C-alpha positions as CSV (number, residue, x, y, z in Angstrom):
1,M,-33.2,-65.8,30.7
2,T,-32.8,-66.2,27.0
3,D,-30.8,-64.3,24.4
4,F,-32.3,-62.8,21.1
5,L,-30.3,-62.4,17.8
6,L,-31.6,-60.2,15.0
7,E,-29.7,-60.0,11.7
8,L,-30.8,-57.8,8.8
9,R,-28.8,-58.4,5.6
10,S,-28.7,-56.4,2.6
11,E,-26.7,-55.3,-0.3
12,E,-23.9,-53.0,0.7
13,I,-24.5,-50.4,3.3
14,P,-22.5,-47.0,2.7
15,A,-19.6,-47.1,5.1
16,R,-20.5,-43.5,6.4
17,M,-23.9,-44.7,7.3
18,Q,-23.0,-48.0,9.4
19,E,-22.0,-46.8,12.9
20,K,-25.2,-44.5,13.3
21,A,-27.4,-47.4,11.8
22,R,-26.0,-49.8,14.4
23,E,-26.9,-47.4,17.3
24,D,-30.3,-46.7,15.8
25,L,-31.0,-50.5,15.7
26,A,-30.3,-50.7,19.3
27,R,-32.1,-47.6,20.4
28,L,-35.2,-48.5,18.4
29,F,-35.5,-52.0,19.5
30,A,-34.9,-51.0,23.1
31,A,-37.9,-48.5,22.7
32,E,-40.2,-51.2,21.2
33,L,-39.4,-53.6,24.2
34,D,-39.9,-50.9,26.7
35,K,-43.5,-50.4,25.6
36,A,-44.0,-54.0,26.4
37,G,-42.3,-53.8,29.7
38,L,-39.1,-55.7,28.6
39,K,-35.6,-54.8,29.2
40,A,-32.5,-56.6,28.3
41,A,-29.6,-57.1,30.5
42,E,-27.3,-56.2,27.7
43,V,-27.5,-54.9,24.2
44,V,-24.9,-55.4,21.6
45,S,-25.0,-54.2,18.1
46,Y,-22.8,-54.7,15.0
47,A,-22.6,-53.3,11.6
48,T,-20.7,-54.7,8.5
49,P,-21.0,-53.5,4.7
50,R,-23.8,-56.3,4.3
51,R,-25.4,-56.7,7.7
52,L,-26.7,-54.9,10.8
53,A,-26.8,-57.3,13.8
54,L,-28.4,-57.0,17.3
55,I,-28.0,-59.4,20.3
56,L,-30.4,-58.7,23.2
57,K,-29.1,-60.7,26.3
58,G,-31.1,-61.9,29.3
59,L,-34.7,-61.6,28.2
60,P,-37.4,-63.4,30.1
61,A,-39.7,-65.8,28.5
62,E,-42.7,-63.7,28.9
63,T,-43.6,-60.2,30.0
64,A,-45.0,-59.6,33.4
65,A,-48.7,-59.3,34.0
66,V,-49.8,-55.8,34.5
67,S,-53.0,-54.2,36.0
68,E,-54.0,-50.9,34.2
69,E,-56.4,-48.7,35.8
70,T,-58.3,-45.9,34.2
71,K,-60.2,-43.2,36.1
72,G,-63.7,-42.7,35.0
73,P,-66.7,-40.2,36.1
74,R,-68.0,-39.9,39.6
75,V,-70.9,-42.0,40.8
76,G,-74.2,-40.3,39.7
77,A,-72.6,-38.5,36.8
78,P,-74.9,-38.0,33.7
79,P,-75.5,-41.2,31.9
80,Q,-73.8,-39.8,28.8
81,A,-70.6,-39.6,30.6
82,L,-70.8,-43.2,31.9
83,E,-71.8,-44.5,28.5
84,G,-68.8,-42.7,26.8
85,F,-66.4,-44.1,29.4
86,L,-67.6,-47.7,28.9
87,R,-67.4,-47.4,25.1
88,K,-63.8,-46.2,25.8
89,T,-62.7,-49.0,28.0
90,G,-64.8,-51.7,26.3
91,L,-66.3,-52.7,29.7
92,T,-69.7,-53.0,31.1
93,A,-71.1,-51.0,34.0
94,D,-71.0,-54.0,36.5
95,Q,-67.2,-54.5,35.7
96,L,-66.2,-50.9,37.0
97,V,-64.7,-50.5,40.4
98,E,-65.9,-47.8,42.9
99,R,-63.5,-46.1,45.0
100,D,-64.3,-42.9,47.1
101,G,-67.2,-42.1,44.9
102,V,-65.4,-42.5,41.6
103,L,-65.7,-45.2,39.1
104,F,-62.4,-46.8,37.7
105,A,-61.8,-49.3,34.9
106,V,-59.3,-51.9,36.0
107,V,-58.1,-54.2,33.4
108,D,-55.6,-57.1,34.1
109,K,-53.3,-58.0,31.3
110,P,-51.7,-61.3,31.4
111,G,-48.0,-61.5,30.3
112,R,-47.2,-62.0,26.7
113,A,-44.7,-64.5,25.3
114,T,-41.5,-62.5,24.6
115,A,-41.3,-64.2,21.2
116,Q,-44.6,-62.6,20.2
117,V,-43.2,-59.1,21.3
118,L,-40.1,-59.5,19.3
119,A,-42.1,-60.8,16.4
120,A,-44.2,-57.6,16.4
121,A,-41.3,-55.3,17.0
122,I,-38.9,-56.4,14.1
123,P,-41.2,-55.1,11.2
124,A,-42.0,-52.0,13.4
125,V,-38.4,-51.2,13.7
126,I,-37.5,-52.1,9.9
127,R,-40.3,-49.7,8.8
128,A,-39.3,-46.9,11.3
129,F,-35.6,-47.1,10.5
130,P,-34.3,-43.6,10.0
131,W,-31.8,-44.0,7.1
132,P,-30.3,-40.7,5.8
133,K,-30.9,-42.1,2.3
134,S,-33.2,-45.2,1.4
135,M,-34.6,-46.8,-1.6
136,R,-37.7,-48.9,-2.8
137,W,-36.9,-51.9,-5.2
138,G,-38.6,-54.6,-7.2
139,A,-42.1,-54.7,-8.3
140,D,-43.5,-53.5,-5.1
141,S,-41.6,-50.2,-5.4
142,L,-44.4,-49.0,-7.7
143,S,-46.4,-48.3,-4.5
144,T,-45.4,-45.6,-2.1
145,E,-46.4,-47.9,0.9
146,S,-43.6,-50.5,0.1
147,L,-40.7,-50.7,2.3
148,R,-37.9,-48.4,2.1
149,W,-34.3,-49.6,3.4
150,V,-31.0,-48.2,2.5
151,R,-30.3,-51.2,0.0
152,P,-32.5,-54.1,-0.9
153,L,-33.2,-56.2,2.0
154,Q,-32.2,-59.8,1.3
155,G,-32.4,-61.8,4.6
156,I,-33.6,-61.7,8.4
157,V,-32.2,-63.9,11.0
158,A,-34.4,-63.8,14.2
159,L,-33.6,-66.4,16.9
160,F,-34.9,-66.2,20.5
161,G,-32.7,-68.9,22.0
162,S,-32.4,-71.5,19.3
163,D,-36.1,-70.9,18.1
164,V,-36.9,-68.8,15.1
165,V,-39.0,-65.6,15.7
166,P,-41.6,-65.9,12.8
167,C,-42.0,-62.6,10.8
168,E,-42.1,-61.3,7.3
169,I,-41.8,-58.0,5.8
170,A,-41.5,-57.1,2.1
171,G,-41.4,-60.7,1.1
172,V,-38.5,-61.4,3.3
173,T,-39.3,-64.1,5.9
174,S,-37.2,-64.6,9.0
175,G,-35.1,-67.6,9.6
176,A,-32.0,-69.0,11.0
177,A,-29.9,-68.7,7.7
178,T,-27.3,-66.2,6.6
179,V,-24.4,-66.0,4.3
180,G,-20.7,-65.6,5.0
181,H,-17.9,-63.7,3.1
182,R,-18.9,-62.7,-0.5
183,F,-16.0,-64.5,-1.9
184,H,-14.5,-66.8,0.7
185,H,-17.8,-68.3,1.9
186,P,-20.8,-67.2,-0.2
187,G,-22.9,-70.3,0.8
188,T,-25.6,-70.5,3.4
189,I,-24.8,-70.7,7.2
190,T,-27.2,-71.9,9.7
191,I,-27.1,-70.0,13.0
192,G,-27.9,-71.9,16.1
193,S,-28.3,-69.0,18.5
194,A,-27.0,-65.8,19.5
195,D,-24.2,-67.4,21.3
196,D,-22.4,-68.8,18.3
197,Y,-23.3,-65.9,15.8
198,V,-19.9,-63.9,16.0
199,E,-17.8,-67.0,15.9
200,K,-19.5,-68.9,13.1
201,L,-19.4,-65.7,10.8
202,R,-15.6,-65.4,11.9
203,A,-15.1,-68.9,10.6
204,C,-16.8,-67.9,7.3
205,H,-14.5,-64.9,7.0
206,V,-16.9,-62.2,8.3
207,I,-15.7,-60.2,11.3
208,V,-19.0,-58.5,12.6
209,D,-17.6,-56.1,15.2
210,G,-16.5,-52.8,13.5
211,A,-14.2,-51.9,16.4
212,E,-12.2,-55.1,15.8
213,R,-12.1,-54.5,12.0
214,R,-10.7,-51.0,12.8
215,N,-8.1,-52.5,15.2
216,I,-7.0,-55.0,12.4
217,I,-6.7,-52.2,9.9
218,A,-4.9,-49.9,12.0
219,L,-2.4,-52.4,13.4
220,G,-1.8,-54.2,10.0
221,A,-1.4,-50.8,8.1
222,K,1.3,-49.6,10.6
223,M,3.1,-52.8,10.5
224,A,3.1,-53.0,6.7
225,A,4.6,-49.4,6.7
226,Q,7.3,-50.3,9.3
227,K,8.2,-53.2,7.3
228,A,9.2,-50.9,4.5
229,G,11.0,-48.6,6.7
230,L,8.3,-46.2,6.6
231,S,5.7,-44.6,9.1
232,L,2.0,-44.4,8.6
233,I,0.2,-41.2,8.5
234,E,-2.9,-42.0,10.7
235,D,-6.4,-41.1,9.7
236,E,-9.3,-42.0,11.9
237,G,-11.9,-41.1,9.3
238,L,-10.2,-43.2,6.8
239,L,-9.8,-45.9,9.4
240,F,-13.7,-46.1,9.9
241,E,-14.4,-45.8,6.2
242,N,-12.1,-48.9,5.4
243,A,-13.6,-50.8,8.1
244,G,-17.1,-50.0,6.8
245,L,-16.0,-51.2,3.2
246,T,-14.6,-54.7,4.4
247,E,-15.8,-57.6,6.3
248,W,-12.4,-59.3,6.3
249,P,-9.8,-56.5,6.1
250,M,-6.4,-57.1,4.8
251,P,-4.0,-54.0,4.7
252,L,-1.6,-54.1,1.9
253,L,1.3,-51.7,1.0
254,G,2.0,-50.5,-2.5
255,R,4.2,-48.0,-4.4
256,F,3.7,-45.3,-6.8
257,D,6.3,-43.6,-9.1
258,E,8.7,-41.1,-7.3
259,A,8.1,-38.6,-10.0
260,F,4.7,-37.9,-8.6
261,L,6.4,-36.4,-5.5
262,A,6.9,-33.2,-7.6
263,V,3.3,-32.7,-6.9
264,P,2.5,-31.0,-3.5
265,P,2.1,-33.6,-0.9
266,E,-1.4,-32.4,0.4
267,V,-2.4,-33.1,-3.3
268,I,-1.1,-36.7,-3.4
269,Q,-2.6,-37.5,0.3
270,L,-6.1,-36.0,-0.9
271,T,-5.9,-37.9,-4.2
272,A,-5.1,-41.1,-2.3
273,R,-7.7,-40.6,0.4
274,V,-10.6,-39.1,-1.3
275,N,-10.5,-41.1,-4.6
276,Q,-9.0,-44.4,-3.5
277,K,-9.4,-44.6,0.4
278,Y,-5.7,-45.2,0.8
279,F,-3.5,-44.4,3.6
280,V,-0.2,-42.7,3.0
281,C,3.2,-42.8,4.7
282,R,6.2,-40.7,5.5
283,D,9.9,-41.6,5.2
284,S,12.4,-41.3,7.9
285,A,13.0,-37.6,7.2
286,G,9.2,-37.0,7.8
287,T,8.5,-36.2,4.1
288,L,5.8,-38.1,2.0
289,A,7.0,-41.3,0.6
290,N,5.9,-42.8,-2.5
291,A,4.1,-45.4,-0.8
292,F,0.3,-46.2,0.1
293,V,-1.7,-48.7,2.2
294,C,-4.8,-50.2,0.7
295,V,-7.2,-52.4,2.5
296,A,-8.5,-55.4,0.6
297,N,-11.5,-57.5,1.4
298,I,-10.0,-60.8,0.7
299,D,-7.3,-63.0,1.8
300,A,-5.6,-63.5,-1.5
301,A,-3.8,-66.7,-2.4
302,D,-0.7,-64.7,-3.7
303,G,-0.4,-62.6,-0.7
304,G,-2.1,-59.6,-2.4
305,E,0.4,-59.1,-5.1
306,K,-2.4,-58.7,-7.9
307,I,-4.5,-56.7,-5.7
308,V,-1.6,-54.3,-5.1
309,A,-0.6,-54.1,-8.7
310,G,-4.1,-53.2,-9.7
311,N,-4.4,-50.5,-7.2
312,Q,-1.0,-49.1,-8.1
313,K,-2.3,-48.6,-11.6
314,V,-5.5,-46.9,-10.4
315,L,-3.5,-44.7,-8.2
316,A,-1.2,-43.9,-11.0
317,A,-3.9,-42.8,-13.2
318,R,-5.4,-40.5,-10.4
319,L,-2.0,-38.9,-9.7
320,S,-1.4,-38.4,-13.3
321,D,-4.7,-36.3,-13.5
322,A,-3.5,-34.3,-10.4
323,R,-0.1,-33.6,-12.0
324,F,-1.7,-32.4,-15.0
325,F,-3.9,-29.9,-13.1
326,Y,-0.9,-28.8,-11.1
327,E,1.4,-28.2,-14.1
328,T,-1.5,-26.5,-16.2
329,D,-2.4,-24.1,-13.3
330,L,1.3,-23.3,-12.9
331,K,1.3,-21.8,-16.5
332,V,-1.1,-19.3,-15.7
333,K,0.0,-16.2,-13.5
334,L,-2.2,-15.9,-10.3
335,A,-3.0,-12.3,-11.6
336,E,-4.4,-13.7,-14.6
337,Q,-6.4,-16.3,-12.7
338,A,-7.8,-13.4,-10.3
339,A,-9.2,-11.4,-13.3
340,K,-11.7,-14.4,-13.8
341,L,-13.1,-13.7,-10.3
342,E,-15.4,-11.0,-11.8
343,K,-17.6,-13.7,-13.3
344,I,-17.9,-15.6,-9.9
345,V,-20.8,-14.2,-7.8
346,F,-19.8,-14.0,-4.0
347,H,-23.3,-13.4,-3.1
348,E,-26.2,-11.9,-4.9
349,K,-26.5,-9.0,-2.4
350,L,-22.8,-8.5,-2.2
351,G,-21.3,-8.7,-5.6
352,T,-18.6,-10.8,-7.1
353,V,-15.6,-12.5,-5.6
354,A,-13.6,-9.9,-7.3
355,D,-15.6,-7.2,-5.4
356,K,-14.7,-9.0,-2.2
357,V,-11.1,-9.2,-3.1
358,E,-11.0,-5.5,-3.7
359,R,-12.5,-4.7,-0.3
360,V,-10.2,-7.2,1.4
361,A,-7.2,-5.6,-0.4
362,K,-8.1,-2.1,0.8
363,L,-8.8,-3.4,4.3
364,A,-5.6,-5.3,4.7
365,E,-3.6,-2.3,3.3
366,W,-5.1,-0.2,5.7
367,L,-4.3,-2.5,8.6
368,A,-0.8,-2.5,7.7
369,A,-0.4,1.3,7.0
370,E,-2.1,2.2,10.3
371,K,0.4,-0.3,12.3
372,I,-2.6,-2.2,13.6
373,V,-0.7,-5.1,12.3
374,P,2.9,-4.1,13.2
375,N,5.8,-4.7,11.0
376,C,3.4,-5.4,7.9
377,D,4.5,-3.8,4.5
378,P,1.3,-2.5,3.3
379,A,2.1,-3.1,-0.4
380,L,2.8,-6.9,0.5
381,A,-0.5,-7.1,2.3
382,R,-2.5,-5.7,-0.7
383,R,-0.8,-7.9,-3.3
384,A,-1.5,-11.0,-1.0
385,A,-4.9,-9.9,-0.7
386,E,-5.4,-9.4,-4.4
387,L,-4.1,-12.9,-5.2
388,A,-5.7,-14.7,-2.3
389,K,-8.8,-16.0,-4.0
390,A,-7.2,-16.5,-7.4
391,D,-6.8,-20.3,-6.8
392,L,-10.6,-20.7,-6.8
393,V,-10.7,-20.6,-10.6
394,T,-7.9,-23.1,-11.0
395,G,-8.1,-26.8,-12.0
396,M,-6.7,-28.3,-9.0
397,V,-9.1,-26.4,-6.6
398,G,-12.0,-27.3,-8.9
399,E,-11.1,-30.9,-8.4
400,F,-10.3,-30.6,-4.7
401,P,-12.1,-27.6,-3.1
402,E,-10.4,-28.5,0.2
403,L,-7.1,-27.2,-1.3
404,Q,-8.1,-23.7,-1.7
405,G,-5.6,-21.3,-0.4
406,L,-3.1,-24.1,0.1
407,M,-2.6,-24.5,-3.8
408,G,-2.6,-20.7,-4.1
409,G,0.4,-20.4,-2.0
410,Y,2.2,-23.2,-4.0
411,Y,1.4,-21.4,-7.3
412,A,2.5,-18.1,-5.8
413,A,5.8,-19.5,-4.5
414,A,6.5,-21.1,-7.8
415,Q,5.6,-18.0,-9.7
416,G,8.2,-15.9,-7.9
417,E,5.9,-14.1,-5.5
418,N,7.4,-12.6,-2.4
419,P,7.6,-15.4,0.3
420,A,5.3,-13.6,2.8
421,V,2.8,-13.1,-0.1
422,A,2.8,-16.8,-0.9
423,A,2.5,-17.7,2.8
424,A,-0.4,-15.2,3.3
425,I,-2.3,-16.9,0.3
426,R,-1.8,-20.3,1.9
427,D,-2.9,-19.5,5.4
428,H,-5.3,-16.5,5.0
429,Y,-8.2,-18.8,5.8
430,K,-6.8,-19.6,9.1
431,P,-7.9,-20.2,11.9
432,V,-10.9,-22.3,10.3
433,G,-11.9,-23.9,13.5
434,Q,-11.1,-24.4,17.3
435,G,-7.5,-25.9,17.7
436,D,-6.5,-24.7,14.3
437,D,-3.2,-22.8,13.9
438,V,-3.4,-19.0,14.4
439,P,-1.1,-17.1,11.8
440,T,1.5,-14.8,13.2
441,D,3.3,-13.6,10.1
442,P,2.4,-10.0,9.7
443,V,1.1,-10.1,6.0
444,T,-0.8,-13.3,6.7
445,V,-2.3,-11.8,9.8
446,A,-3.3,-8.7,7.9
447,V,-5.0,-10.5,5.1
448,A,-6.7,-13.2,7.2
449,L,-8.0,-10.4,9.5
450,A,-9.2,-8.3,6.6
451,D,-10.9,-11.3,4.9
452,K,-12.9,-12.4,8.0
453,L,-13.7,-8.8,9.0
454,D,-15.1,-8.0,5.6
455,T,-17.1,-11.2,5.6
456,L,-18.7,-10.2,8.9
457,V,-19.4,-6.5,8.0
458,A,-20.8,-7.5,4.5
459,F,-23.3,-10.0,5.8
460,F,-24.4,-8.0,8.7
461,F,-24.8,-5.0,6.2
462,A,-27.0,-7.2,4.0
463,D,-29.1,-8.1,7.2
464,M,-28.1,-11.9,7.1
465,P,-26.7,-12.5,10.5
466,P,-26.9,-16.0,12.2
467,T,-30.2,-16.9,13.6
468,G,-30.7,-19.4,16.5
469,S,-28.7,-22.6,15.4
470,K,-28.6,-21.5,11.7
471,D,-25.4,-19.9,10.5
472,P,-25.1,-20.7,6.8
473,F,-22.2,-18.3,6.0
474,A,-20.2,-19.4,9.0
475,L,-20.2,-15.8,10.6
476,R,-19.7,-17.3,14.2
477,R,-16.6,-19.2,13.0
478,A,-15.3,-15.8,11.3
479,A,-15.9,-13.9,14.3
480,L,-14.0,-16.3,16.6
481,G,-11.1,-16.3,13.9
482,V,-11.0,-12.5,14.2
483,L,-10.9,-12.9,18.0
484,E,-8.1,-15.5,17.8
485,L,-6.1,-13.4,15.5
486,L,-6.5,-10.3,17.7
487,T,-5.7,-11.7,20.8
488,R,-2.9,-14.2,19.9
489,N,-1.1,-11.4,18.4
490,G,-2.0,-8.6,20.7
491,L,-3.4,-6.4,17.9
492,R,-5.1,-3.2,19.1
493,L,-8.1,-2.8,16.7
494,N,-10.8,-0.4,17.5
495,L,-13.7,-2.3,16.5
496,W,-15.7,0.9,15.5
497,E,-12.9,2.0,13.1
498,G,-12.4,-1.5,11.8
499,I,-16.2,-1.6,10.8
500,T,-16.1,1.8,9.4
501,R,-13.3,0.8,7.1
502,G,-15.0,-2.3,6.3
503,L,-18.3,-0.6,5.3
504,R,-16.6,1.7,3.0
505,G,-16.4,-1.2,0.4
506,M,-20.4,-1.6,0.8
507,T,-21.2,1.9,-0.4
508,D,-20.3,0.9,-4.2
509,L,-22.9,-1.9,-4.0
510,R,-25.9,0.2,-3.1
511,V,-25.2,3.9,-3.6
512,S,-24.5,5.7,-7.0
513,P,-25.0,9.5,-8.0
514,E,-28.4,8.4,-9.5
515,S,-29.6,6.8,-6.1
516,S,-33.2,7.8,-5.0
517,D,-33.6,9.2,-1.5
518,E,-35.3,5.9,-0.5
519,A,-32.1,4.0,-1.6
520,L,-29.8,6.3,0.4
521,A,-32.1,6.0,3.5
522,E,-32.0,2.3,3.0
523,H,-28.2,2.3,2.9
524,N,-27.9,4.6,5.9
525,A,-30.1,2.3,7.9
526,A,-28.1,-0.8,6.8
527,M,-24.8,0.9,8.1
528,E,-26.4,2.1,11.3
529,S,-27.6,-1.6,11.9
530,V,-24.1,-2.9,11.5
531,F,-22.9,-0.5,14.1
532,T,-25.5,-1.6,16.4
533,S,-25.3,-5.3,16.0
534,L,-21.7,-6.4,15.0
535,P,-19.9,-5.2,18.2
536,T,-22.6,-7.0,20.3
537,F,-22.0,-10.1,18.2
538,F,-18.2,-9.9,18.8
539,A,-18.9,-9.5,22.4
540,D,-21.1,-12.6,22.7
541,R,-18.3,-14.6,20.7
542,L,-15.8,-13.5,23.1
543,K,-17.8,-14.3,26.0
544,V,-18.2,-18.0,24.4
545,Q,-14.5,-18.2,23.6
546,Q,-13.5,-17.3,27.1
547,R,-16.0,-19.5,28.9
548,E,-14.5,-22.4,26.9
549,A,-11.0,-21.4,27.9
550,G,-12.2,-21.6,31.6
551,V,-12.5,-17.9,32.3
552,R,-15.5,-17.5,34.8
553,H,-18.7,-16.2,33.1
554,D,-19.6,-13.9,35.9
555,L,-16.1,-12.0,35.6
556,I,-16.7,-11.5,31.9
557,D,-20.1,-10.1,32.6
558,A,-18.7,-7.8,35.3
559,V,-16.1,-6.3,32.8
560,F,-18.6,-6.1,29.8
561,A,-21.1,-4.4,32.0
562,L,-19.1,-1.3,32.1
563,G,-19.7,-0.8,28.5
564,G,-17.9,1.6,25.9
565,E,-15.1,-1.0,25.3
566,D,-14.3,-1.6,21.8
567,D,-10.8,-2.9,22.2
568,L,-11.1,-6.5,22.6
569,V,-7.6,-7.1,23.5
570,R,-7.9,-4.5,26.4
571,L,-11.1,-5.8,27.6
572,L,-9.8,-9.5,27.8
573,A,-6.7,-8.2,29.8
574,R,-8.9,-6.5,32.2
575,V,-11.1,-9.9,32.7
576,K,-7.8,-12.0,33.2
577,A,-6.6,-9.6,35.7
578,L,-10.0,-9.7,37.5
579,Q,-10.1,-13.2,37.6
580,A,-6.4,-13.5,39.2
581,F,-7.4,-10.8,41.7
582,V,-10.7,-12.3,43.0
583,T,-9.0,-15.6,43.7
584,T,-6.7,-13.7,46.2
585,E,-7.7,-13.4,49.9
586,D,-7.5,-9.5,49.4
587,G,-9.8,-9.8,46.3
588,A,-12.3,-12.0,48.1
589,N,-12.5,-9.8,51.1
590,L,-12.8,-6.6,49.0
591,L,-15.6,-8.3,47.1
592,A,-17.4,-9.1,50.4
593,G,-17.0,-5.4,51.5
594,Y,-18.2,-4.1,48.2
595,K,-21.4,-6.2,48.3
596,R,-22.1,-5.1,51.9
597,A,-21.6,-1.5,50.9
598,A,-23.6,-1.9,47.6
599,N,-26.5,-3.4,49.5
600,I,-26.7,-0.5,51.9
601,L,-26.5,2.1,49.2
602,K,-29.1,0.3,47.2
603,K,-31.5,0.2,50.3
604,E,-30.9,4.0,50.9
605,G,-31.4,4.7,47.2
606,V,-27.9,6.2,46.5
607,A,-27.3,5.6,42.8
608,A,-23.9,4.7,41.2
609,A,-22.1,7.4,39.4
610,G,-23.1,7.7,36.0
611,A,-26.1,5.4,36.5
612,P,-29.5,6.6,36.1
613,A,-31.1,7.2,39.5
614,E,-34.6,6.0,40.4
615,A,-37.3,8.4,41.3
616,G,-36.4,10.0,44.7
617,A,-32.8,8.4,44.8
618,Q,-29.8,10.5,45.8
619,R,-26.5,10.5,43.7
620,S,-23.1,9.7,44.7
621,E,-21.7,12.6,42.7
622,G,-22.4,16.3,42.1
623,Q,-24.1,19.0,43.9
624,G,-26.6,18.2,46.7
625,N,-25.5,14.6,47.3
626,P,-24.1,13.0,50.5
627,G,-20.7,13.7,49.5
628,S,-21.3,17.5,49.8
629,L,-21.2,17.1,53.5
630,L,-17.5,16.3,53.3
631,S,-15.5,19.4,52.9
632,Q,-12.6,20.0,50.8
633,G,-9.3,18.3,51.4
634,N,-11.0,15.4,53.2
635,G,-12.1,17.6,56.1
636,F,-15.3,16.6,57.8
637,A,-18.2,18.7,58.7
638,Y,-17.8,16.9,62.2
639,E,-15.4,15.1,64.0
640,P,-15.0,11.8,62.3
641,E,-14.1,8.4,63.9
642,P,-10.8,6.9,63.3
643,A,-12.1,4.2,60.9
644,E,-14.1,6.7,59.0
645,A,-11.0,9.0,58.4
646,A,-8.9,6.0,57.7
647,L,-11.3,4.9,54.9
648,A,-11.3,8.4,53.4
649,A,-7.6,8.5,53.4
650,A,-7.2,5.1,51.8
651,L,-9.8,6.3,49.0
652,D,-7.7,9.3,48.4
653,D,-4.7,7.1,47.9
654,A,-6.4,4.3,45.9
655,E,-8.7,6.3,43.4
656,P,-5.8,8.0,41.5
657,K,-3.7,5.1,41.5
658,A,-6.4,2.8,40.2
659,S,-7.3,5.3,37.5
660,A,-3.9,5.9,36.3
661,A,-3.2,2.3,36.1
662,I,-6.3,1.7,34.1
663,D,-5.4,4.4,31.7
664,A,-1.9,2.8,31.3
665,E,-3.5,-0.6,30.9
666,Q,-1.8,-1.9,33.9
667,F,-4.9,-3.8,35.1
668,E,-2.9,-5.8,37.7
669,D,-1.7,-2.6,39.2
670,A,-5.1,-1.2,39.3
671,M,-6.4,-4.4,41.2
672,A,-3.5,-3.9,43.7
673,A,-4.3,-0.2,44.3
674,L,-7.9,-1.2,45.1
675,A,-6.7,-4.1,47.4
676,I,-5.5,-1.4,50.0
677,L,-9.3,-0.7,50.6
678,R,-9.6,-4.2,52.2
679,A,-8.5,-3.4,55.6
680,P,-10.2,0.1,55.9
681,I,-13.6,-1.0,54.6
682,D,-13.5,-4.1,57.0
683,A,-12.6,-1.8,60.1
684,F,-15.2,0.9,58.8
685,F,-18.1,-1.8,59.1
686,D,-16.6,-3.0,62.4
687,Q,-16.4,0.3,64.1
688,V,-18.6,2.9,62.4
689,T,-22.5,3.1,62.4
690,V,-23.5,4.0,58.8
691,N,-27.2,4.7,59.6
692,D,-26.3,7.3,62.4
693,T,-29.2,9.2,63.9
694,D,-27.3,12.4,63.0
695,P,-28.4,13.0,59.4
696,V,-25.0,14.8,58.6
697,K,-23.0,11.8,59.7
698,R,-25.2,9.4,58.0
699,A,-24.9,11.3,54.7
700,A,-21.1,11.6,54.9
701,R,-20.8,7.9,55.6
702,L,-23.0,6.9,52.8
703,S,-20.9,9.2,50.6
704,L,-17.7,7.3,51.6
705,L,-19.4,3.9,50.6
706,A,-20.5,5.5,47.4
707,R,-16.8,6.5,46.8
708,M,-15.6,3.0,47.7
709,R,-18.2,1.5,45.2
710,D,-17.4,3.9,42.4
711,A,-13.8,3.5,42.7
712,V,-14.2,-0.4,42.3
713,H,-16.7,0.2,39.4
714,K,-13.9,1.8,37.4
715,V,-12.3,-1.8,37.3
716,A,-15.5,-3.9,36.9
717,D,-19.2,-4.2,38.0
718,F,-18.5,-6.2,41.2
719,A,-22.3,-6.7,41.5
720,K,-22.0,-9.3,38.8
721,I,-19.4,-11.4,40.4
722,E,-20.7,-14.4,42.3
723,G,-19.5,-15.1,45.8
């Protein structure tokens, strides 16, 4: 068995592409070998800024011989069929094999030298490589058939054992020579085989393993910070990026002027991270320190002093720009900034950002005034909503869009706004994703809820809901944000009423005194569509949310099947109570009894209360159903058996208790009330013949089972519960 080495050397590969490219190289090469019937014992791939490398371990010297069999026409088939088959296979009639009256073409293919397979695979993989962005270069770039690569390809190392695998692509010929570090060892290196590749490059100041480079950076940066009495703010994305920028990483600590700390720490961190790829540090008090860690790509003779000094100057210039934006923005009141939102289009169908701000302000004020968000001052909620988007037109957010909301909070606080208003401006986008903090401050909750609800209502009104995997306006995320705000804060929002309030802001966009009848009809149809689709959208999001939280999907479906629920907090409380109940012995046994009763009733055609009856089916309520054969006061039209009377008495006790508990939203108590039916229903099935030959007894017993089923249905549709 022999190892194969492939190195594709080019000009600098963007850091963000390297890990995916490393995986793609291994995947594509494995696919090419698979076509030839080859499989490596182990596949290892590497990526650095200037090279992709692949090592295939344990390859045989040649592929196995194979026999390919192709089924042809039957013996005696028309001559045209036979001739076509012979042309297809390239054989003559006497070379065909007959088996059971059918002709077969059997071609024995001898094994191929693995080196030949590799020589053909290299150009195929290079030409098929799926770079997110690629380029052509040189004189050949005038042709659209020329090679595309992420950056100009400069060299190919291809060794099977110690032998060069000959191939050529775009004028680059394979060999055994590569180069080391651009500065430490720019000369040529001859690679002997895959065995010495990693260590030879290490000796020439190139660490080919990205994971090893990341470990060096992580440990070195942490130690540099600790040596200065600081702690590193870890950043995995920055770790990968720096590892993708260096072949011989050397973390170095530098300082910047403490005066810059007057700028919000998020601004400093983002400036250092985005513009310069620097890590930042905290002091012993946990606040941002005037220190950064940069990663050099050279082991400097002076220990990195000149490198640090140069980076300090560059960062100082960046931070000066950031401070200028911050100080300039502070001079303009947020209310003045907000006035500029009239010139920014939110969406061509939904007006300007100023229009959205006014809708959100009215909605937030209503949420506070109606006590849907308790302990919230309506005036503060409106003020916060009016200023929440003002920072979109500031210089700082123009430079760093990631800081929207956050900078508005800083500006509001500095300009003397109420602390609750400043906090609401800062956090009104939250939660922005799974695991994000969920606001609890009343003013923040009101504005955040209003903002997300308005976005949902607006885009559904404009008939732009998510479709399939496409969600360009992040409406699924907005819906999950609404659910998190409602459930975490226990807010009792009637969805229909919330949607109605949200739609009021849509009227001004489409309806005016001069509107035609067609425009009015279109407007009304859009509103009706929102009421039809948005509650269902929320319900689907709630199902997703709860399934991810570990709630059984069948229990969610069992509660949702009841319909008519527009209070998501109430609905979720019912689901959680049901989950707790069905895991108990009483719950499991009641479920079994219910399913047995439901099967009997279904077979006998007794429809559930409130359900549409099938043709010829009886109902479990009203005049002329089996229940009419039970006289008032639980008297029977005949002498009931003890178990029969016991079940009727248990239902008399359980039904009102369960109904009262549901009305009081004490769902655990409702489950407990139903639990008393467990023993009577078990005894009923053990001791009573439901399908008695006496039609009066049979009808009365079916009525009892229907009462039991309908009592359970007040809590959930147990038919949808598995088990």
